[in-house]
C-alpha positions in Angstrom: 0.2 0.3 0.2 1.2 3.6 -1.0 1.6 6.0 1.8 0.8 9.5 0.4 2.7 11.2 3.2 5.8 9.2 1.9 6.1 11.1 -1.1 8.4 14.2 -0.8 6.3 16.6 -2.6 3.0 17.9 -1.6 -0.3 18.7 -4.2 0.5 22.3 -4.1 4.4 21.6 -5.4 3.0 19.5 -8.0 0.9 22.5 -8.9 3.5 24.8 -8.9 5.9 22.3 -10.9 3.2 22.3 -13.4 2.6 26.3 -13.6 6.7 26.1 -14.0 6.8 23.7 -16.9 4.0 25.6 -18.7 5.9 28.7 -18.3 9.2 27.1 -19.4 7.2 26.3 -22.7 6.3 29.6 -23.6 7.9 30.8 -26.5 6.3 34.3 -27.9 4.8 33.5 -31.3 3.6 35.8 -33.9 1.6 33.7 -35.6 -0.2 32.9 -31.9 -0.7 36.5 -31.3 -2.5 37.0 -34.3 -5.0 33.9 -33.5 -5.3 35.9 -30.2 -6.3 38.7 -32.4 -8.6 36.9 -34.3 -10.4 35.0 -31.7 -11.1 38.4 -30.3 -11.9 40.7 -33.3 -13.2 37.9 -35.5 -14.9 35.3 -33.7 -16.9 33.5 -36.6 -13.7 33.4 -38.7 -11.8 31.5 -35.2 -14.6 29.3 -34.8 -14.1 28.1 -38.7 -10.3 26.7 -38.0 -9.6 23.5 -37.5 -8.8 21.5 -34.8 -5.7 21.5 -34.3 -5.1 25.4 -34.5 -7.4 25.2 -31.3 -5.2 23.0 -29.9 -2.3 24.9 -30.6 -3.7 27.9 -29.5 -4.8 26.6 -26.4 -1.1 25.6 -25.1 0.2 28.6 -26.4 -2.6 30.8 -24.1 -2.1 28.1 -21.3 1.9 28.7 -21.4 1.4 32.5 -21.6 -0.7 32.4 -18.4 1.7 30.5 -16.6 4.5 33.0 -17.6 2.2 36.0 -16.9 1.4 34.3 -13.3 5.7 33.9 -12.9 6.3 37.2 -14.0 8.2 36.3 -16.8 8.9 38.5 -20.2 5.9 37.9 -22.5 6.9 40.2 -25.3 7.9 39.5 -28.6 11.6 39.6 -28.9 13.6 42.9 -29.4 15.4 41.6 -32.5 13.9 38.5 -34.8 16.3 36.0 -35.9 16.4 35.5 -40.1 
């Protein structure tokens, strides 16, 4: 039988770790920011997009939200590499 108290991490630690991992995954994407603008300004067009775009955008939003909660920089990079 597994004793929950034998684990070194509490549930709060797991949630904090998940938040940090999501924030670590965040990378600014101009394409995703365009999707965010479309979702705000043209929801009917956004709703017609495929499931993959919706899933990708959902992951992007979750990572961006986690980065914001941890106070990380979420702005566009100052120089784009070509």
